[in-house]
C-alpha positions as CSV (number, residue, x, y, z in Angstrom):
1,M,-30.3,56.2,17.1
2,R,-27.4,55.6,14.6
3,I,-24.6,57.9,13.5
4,L,-22.9,57.2,10.2
5,L,-19.6,59.0,9.4
6,F,-18.6,59.2,5.7
7,T,-15.0,60.0,4.9
8,G,-12.4,59.3,2.3
9,K,-9.6,60.9,0.3
10,G,-10.5,64.3,-1.1
11,G,-12.5,64.1,-4.4
12,V,-13.7,60.5,-4.1
13,G,-17.4,61.5,-3.8
14,K,-18.1,61.1,-0.1
15,T,-20.4,64.1,0.1
16,T,-22.6,62.8,-2.7
17,L,-22.7,59.2,-1.2
18,A,-23.5,60.5,2.3
19,A,-26.4,62.6,0.9
20,A,-27.6,59.6,-1.2
21,T,-27.6,57.4,1.9
22,A,-29.5,60.0,3.9
23,A,-32.1,60.3,1.1
24,R,-32.6,56.6,1.0
25,L,-33.1,56.3,4.7
26,A,-35.6,59.2,4.7
27,V,-37.6,57.5,1.9
28,S,-37.9,54.4,4.1
29,G,-39.8,56.6,6.7
30,R,-36.9,57.3,9.1
31,K,-36.3,60.9,10.2
32,V,-32.8,61.7,9.1
33,L,-30.3,64.5,9.5
34,V,-27.3,64.8,7.2
35,A,-24.7,67.3,8.5
36,S,-21.4,68.4,6.9
37,T,-18.3,69.1,9.0
38,D,-16.2,69.5,5.7
39,P,-14.9,73.0,5.4
40,A,-15.6,72.8,1.7
41,H,-19.4,72.8,2.5
42,S,-20.6,71.2,-0.8
43,L,-23.5,69.4,0.8
44,G,-25.9,72.3,-0.2
45,D,-24.7,72.0,-3.8
46,V,-25.6,68.3,-3.8
47,F,-29.1,68.9,-2.6
48,G,-29.4,72.0,-4.8
49,A,-30.6,74.0,-1.7
50,P,-29.0,76.6,0.6
51,L,-28.0,75.3,4.0
52,T,-27.1,76.9,7.3
53,G,-25.8,75.7,10.7
54,E,-29.4,75.0,11.8
55,P,-31.1,71.9,10.3
56,S,-33.6,72.6,7.6
57,E,-36.0,70.2,5.8
58,V,-34.9,69.5,2.2
59,D,-37.5,66.7,1.7
60,T,-39.9,64.6,3.6
61,C,-38.2,63.3,6.8
62,L,-34.9,64.6,5.4
63,Y,-33.0,67.5,7.1
64,A,-29.6,68.9,6.3
65,A,-27.1,71.4,7.9
66,H,-23.6,72.8,7.5
67,V,-21.7,72.9,10.7
68,D,-19.9,76.3,10.9
69,A,-16.8,75.5,13.0
70,R,-15.5,79.0,12.9
71,G,-18.8,80.4,14.1
72,L,-18.9,77.9,16.9
73,V,-15.4,79.0,18.1
74,D,-16.6,82.6,18.1
75,K,-19.8,81.7,19.9
76,S,-19.0,78.9,22.4
77,W,-15.3,78.5,23.0
78,Q,-14.5,82.1,23.8
79,D,-16.8,82.1,26.8
80,I,-15.2,78.8,28.1
81,R,-11.7,80.2,27.5
82,R,-12.5,83.5,29.3
83,Q,-13.8,81.5,32.3
84,L,-10.7,79.4,32.4
85,R,-8.4,82.3,31.9
86,D,-10.0,84.2,34.8
87,W,-9.8,81.2,37.0
88,L,-6.2,80.4,36.2
89,A,-5.3,84.0,36.9
90,G,-7.1,83.8,40.2
91,V,-5.0,80.8,41.4
92,G,-1.7,82.6,40.9
93,L,-0.8,82.5,37.2
94,D,0.0,85.7,35.6
95,E,-2.2,87.0,32.8
96,L,0.2,85.9,30.0
97,D,0.5,82.3,31.3
98,A,-3.2,82.0,31.8
99,E,-3.8,83.2,28.2
100,E,-1.4,80.7,26.7
101,L,-2.7,77.8,28.8
102,T,-6.2,78.3,27.4
103,V,-5.2,77.9,23.8
104,L,-6.2,74.3,22.9
105,P,-5.1,72.9,19.5
106,G,-7.8,71.9,17.1
107,V,-10.6,73.5,19.0
108,D,-12.5,74.5,15.9
109,E,-12.6,70.9,14.6
110,L,-13.5,69.7,18.1
111,L,-16.5,72.1,18.3
112,A,-17.7,70.9,14.9
113,L,-17.8,67.3,16.2
114,S,-19.4,68.5,19.4
115,E,-22.1,70.2,17.4
116,V,-22.9,67.0,15.6
117,A,-23.1,65.2,18.9
118,R,-25.4,68.0,20.2
119,L,-27.7,67.7,17.2
120,A,-27.7,63.9,17.5
121,G,-28.6,64.2,21.2
122,Q,-31.7,66.2,20.5
123,G,-33.7,63.1,19.8
124,R,-35.3,64.5,16.7
125,W,-33.7,62.1,14.3
126,E,-33.4,58.3,14.1
127,V,-30.2,58.5,12.0
128,V,-27.5,61.2,11.7
129,V,-25.3,61.0,8.6
130,V,-22.1,63.0,8.8
131,D,-20.2,64.2,5.7
132,C,-16.7,64.5,7.2
133,G,-13.7,66.2,5.7
134,P,-11.0,64.4,3.8
135,T,-9.4,61.4,5.5
136,A,-6.5,63.2,7.1
137,E,-8.7,65.9,8.6
138,T,-11.2,63.2,9.8
139,L,-8.6,61.2,11.6
140,R,-7.4,64.3,13.3
141,L,-11.0,65.2,14.1
142,L,-11.8,61.8,15.6
143,A,-8.6,61.8,17.7
144,L,-9.3,65.2,19.2
145,P,-11.6,64.2,22.1
146,E,-9.0,61.8,23.5
147,A,-6.1,64.0,22.7
148,I,-7.6,67.1,24.3
149,A,-8.9,65.2,27.3
150,D,-5.3,63.9,27.9
151,Y,-4.1,67.5,27.5
152,V,-6.6,68.7,30.1
153,D,-5.7,65.8,32.4
154,R,-2.0,66.7,32.2
155,L,-2.5,70.4,32.5
156,F,-4.9,70.4,35.4
157,M,-5.1,68.1,38.4
158,P,-8.5,66.5,39.1
159,S,-8.8,68.6,42.3
160,L,-8.3,71.8,40.3
161,R,-10.8,70.7,37.6
162,A,-13.4,70.3,40.3
163,K,-13.0,73.9,41.3
164,A,-13.2,75.2,37.7
165,S,-16.8,74.8,36.5
166,A,-15.9,75.5,32.8
167,L,-13.0,73.1,32.9
168,G,-15.1,70.4,34.6
169,R,-17.8,70.7,32.0
170,L,-15.3,70.5,29.3
171,A,-13.8,67.3,30.7
172,E,-17.2,65.7,31.1
173,H,-18.2,66.7,27.6
174,L,-15.0,65.2,26.1
175,G,-15.7,62.0,28.0
176,R,-19.2,61.7,26.6
177,L,-17.9,62.5,23.1
178,R,-15.3,59.8,23.3
179,R,-17.9,57.2,24.5
180,L,-20.2,58.2,21.6
181,L,-17.6,57.8,19.0
182,T,-16.3,54.4,20.3
183,D,-19.8,52.9,20.8
184,P,-20.1,50.4,17.9
185,S,-23.8,50.1,18.4
186,V,-24.3,53.8,17.7
187,T,-21.4,55.1,15.6
188,S,-19.7,53.7,12.6
189,V,-17.6,54.9,9.7
190,R,-18.1,54.3,6.0
191,L,-14.9,54.7,4.0
192,V,-15.3,55.9,0.5
193,T,-12.5,55.1,-2.0
194,T,-12.0,54.9,-5.7
195,P,-10.4,51.8,-7.4
196,E,-7.0,53.3,-7.8
197,R,-3.9,51.9,-6.0
198,L,-2.8,55.1,-4.3
199,V,-6.3,55.8,-3.0
200,V,-6.8,52.2,-1.8
201,A,-3.4,52.3,-0.1
202,E,-4.6,55.4,1.9
203,T,-7.9,53.6,2.7
204,R,-5.9,50.6,4.2
205,R,-3.9,53.0,6.4
206,T,-7.1,54.7,7.5
207,L,-8.6,51.3,8.5
208,A,-5.6,50.7,10.8
209,A,-5.8,54.2,12.2
210,L,-9.5,54.0,13.0
211,A,-9.0,50.6,14.6
212,L,-6.3,52.1,16.9
213,R,-8.8,54.8,17.9
214,G,-11.4,52.1,18.7
215,I,-13.8,53.5,16.1
216,R,-15.8,51.0,14.1
217,V,-15.7,50.8,10.3
218,D,-18.8,49.0,9.0
219,S,-18.1,48.9,5.2
220,L,-16.2,50.4,2.3
221,V,-17.6,52.1,-0.8
222,A,-15.7,51.9,-4.1
223,N,-17.0,54.8,-6.2
224,R,-16.7,55.8,-9.8
225,L,-16.1,52.4,-11.5
226,V,-16.0,52.5,-15.3
227,P,-19.4,51.0,-16.4
228,R,-19.4,47.7,-18.1
229,G,-20.3,48.0,-21.8
230,R,-20.0,44.7,-23.6
231,M,-21.5,46.1,-26.8
232,W,-19.1,49.0,-27.0
233,Q,-16.9,49.2,-30.1
234,G,-13.9,51.2,-31.3
235,P,-10.7,52.5,-29.6
236,A,-12.6,54.3,-26.8
237,A,-14.4,51.1,-25.9
238,S,-11.1,49.2,-25.8
239,W,-9.7,51.8,-23.4
240,L,-12.8,51.7,-21.2
241,R,-12.6,47.9,-20.9
242,T,-8.9,48.0,-20.1
243,R,-9.5,50.6,-17.4
244,R,-12.3,48.6,-15.8
245,A,-10.1,45.5,-15.8
246,E,-7.5,47.5,-13.9
247,Q,-10.1,48.7,-11.5
248,D,-11.4,45.2,-10.9
249,A,-7.8,44.0,-10.1
250,V,-7.4,46.7,-7.5
251,L,-10.8,45.8,-6.0
252,E,-9.9,42.1,-5.8
253,E,-6.8,43.0,-3.8
254,L,-8.8,45.3,-1.5
255,A,-11.5,42.6,-0.9
256,A,-8.8,40.1,-0.1
257,S,-7.3,42.3,2.5
258,T,-10.4,43.0,4.6
259,P,-13.5,41.2,5.8
260,L,-15.6,44.3,5.4
261,R,-18.2,44.5,2.6
262,V,-17.1,46.6,-0.4
263,H,-20.1,48.4,-2.1
264,L,-19.5,49.1,-5.8
265,V,-20.8,52.3,-7.5
266,E,-20.3,52.9,-11.2
267,H,-19.5,56.3,-12.6
268,R,-22.7,58.1,-13.7
269,P,-22.9,60.2,-16.9
270,A,-24.3,63.2,-15.0
271,E,-23.5,64.5,-11.5
272,P,-26.3,63.6,-9.1
273,V,-28.0,66.8,-7.8
274,G,-31.3,66.9,-6.0
275,V,-33.1,64.2,-4.0
276,H,-34.4,62.3,-7.0
277,A,-31.0,61.8,-8.6
278,L,-29.5,60.9,-5.1
279,L,-32.1,58.2,-4.7
280,E,-31.1,56.7,-8.1
281,L,-27.5,56.7,-6.9
282,A,-28.6,55.1,-3.6
283,G,-30.2,52.3,-5.6
284,D,-26.8,51.6,-7.2
285,L,-25.1,51.8,-3.8
286,Y,-27.4,49.6,-1.8
287,G,-29.7,47.7,-4.2
288,D,-32.7,46.5,-2.3
289,A,-30.8,46.4,1.1
290,D,-31.4,48.6,4.0
291,P,-28.4,51.0,4.4
292,L,-28.5,50.3,8.2
293,A,-28.5,46.5,7.8
294,E,-25.6,44.7,9.4
295,P,-23.1,44.2,6.5
296,H,-21.1,41.1,5.8
297,G,-18.1,41.1,8.0
298,G,-19.8,43.1,10.7
299,D,-18.6,40.8,13.5
300,D,-15.1,41.5,12.5
301,A,-15.8,45.2,12.4
302,V,-16.8,45.2,16.1
303,R,-14.4,42.6,17.5
304,P,-12.4,43.9,20.5
305,L,-9.2,45.7,19.9
306,V,-7.3,43.4,22.3
307,D,-7.8,39.6,22.6
308,L,-5.8,37.6,25.2
309,R,-5.4,33.8,24.8
310,P,-3.3,31.3,26.8
311,L,-1.1,28.9,24.9
312,D,-1.0,25.2,25.6
313,E,2.8,25.1,25.8
314,G,2.7,28.0,28.3
315,G,2.7,31.7,27.9
316,Y,0.1,33.9,26.2
317,E,-0.8,35.5,22.9
318,L,-2.1,39.0,22.8
319,A,-3.9,39.9,19.5
320,I,-4.4,43.5,18.6
321,A,-7.1,43.7,15.9
322,L,-5.4,45.9,13.3
323,P,-5.9,45.6,9.6
324,L,-2.2,45.6,8.7
325,T,-0.7,45.3,5.3
326,D,2.8,44.2,4.3
327,T,3.8,47.8,3.6
328,A,2.6,49.2,7.0
329,E,5.2,51.0,9.1
330,L,4.8,49.4,12.5
331,D,6.6,50.3,15.7
332,L,6.2,48.8,19.2
333,A,7.5,50.1,22.5
334,R,6.8,49.2,26.2
335,V,5.9,52.3,28.2
336,G,5.4,51.2,31.8
337,D,2.2,49.1,31.9
338,D,1.2,50.2,28.4
339,L,2.2,49.0,24.9
340,A,2.8,52.0,22.5
341,V,1.6,50.8,19.1
342,T,2.4,53.1,16.1
343,V,1.1,52.3,12.7
344,D,1.9,54.6,9.8
345,G,2.5,57.5,12.2
346,V,-0.7,57.0,14.3
347,R,0.1,56.1,17.9
348,R,-2.1,54.5,20.5
349,L,-1.3,53.3,24.0
350,V,-2.7,49.8,24.6
351,A,-3.0,48.8,28.3
352,V,-1.1,45.5,28.9
353,P,-3.4,43.1,30.9
354,V,-2.3,42.8,34.5
355,L,-1.6,39.1,33.9
356,L,1.1,40.0,31.5
357,R,2.8,42.9,33.2
358,R,5.6,40.7,34.5
359,H,6.0,38.9,31.2
360,E,8.1,39.9,28.2
361,V,7.4,39.9,24.5
362,T,9.3,37.0,22.8
363,D,7.7,37.1,19.3
364,A,5.5,39.3,17.1
365,F,3.7,38.4,13.8
366,I,0.7,39.2,11.7
367,D,-2.2,36.8,11.0
368,E,-5.9,37.1,10.4
369,R,-6.4,38.4,13.9
370,G,-4.1,41.4,13.2
371,L,-0.9,42.0,15.2
372,V,-0.1,39.1,17.5
373,L,2.4,39.3,20.4
374,R,3.7,36.3,22.3
375,F,4.4,36.7,26.0
376,E,6.4,34.2,28.0
377,G,8.0,33.9,31.4
378,E,8.4,36.6,33.9
379,A,10.4,39.8,33.2
């Protein structure tokens, strides 16, 4: 079973491309579910069919659903929260403290992601395609399992969690969700962008943020390119050729900055609505290739976050596989036995290998491996 997460800056066409990918996979005979966690819920508009929180068949082998995060909060979280509140009150906290301690940030987004995992775990589908929200919301969404698990760990000791069945189930569930998201053989992200410098800059930042989360990106999709029209004439034709040349320059810079494959999709004269139109779009997106085929650069996409190498002259190099750019805002700090790496505001604690815990960092630089730290001597 595979899970494909589509995300990108708002308005780049990720919902349409997610739906086109799902339609293409279904035509090949795979049983596919495409689910939207985007609050905008435009997936039904793309298929031209009403959707609910329960998967419904929109074509042969193709199912679709809108995940209703608000409804999940009302249905599922309130019961867990009530159990936790009652248990906390029972171990000596007053009612107000117990109420405050059971308010977890981002629980609606977390439940939306949990619902996707639940649907994927039913075993009914070979592929689950997820239309995520805009990039910023998606990064927050994908960070939640780890963030809330850490919150629970700090708030409740393991011995107390064992006595609270609801809390224990929540901790176990968060662990499974994290493992699912960071398993490169199951889950990967496809980043959708448009060939504009501001959008591509956000895409590069997103690549680094996902790498810090340990979440695999398997390819990029550059959408809405101006079509090539060599026979066009007149002022409008000149403008279109100039615009496409600008887009090609941006794409060359993007391709040079990442080993990932960049799929190109030209702007279409009509908005694709319905399975037939989506299949035509999928033809532009994938050509004759299987959407699940390992793309060029796949080995780089799944390389380990941290790679340790000894140096011939003594000491070690620790490479952290981050797709950094010259404009990235990078901050490093040693926190006990961890290295706090912050890239463009996204922070991750990276465990320093035991071998290096009595060494100190003497140099840091960026090469094709990402961020490279040089450790020498004993602290």
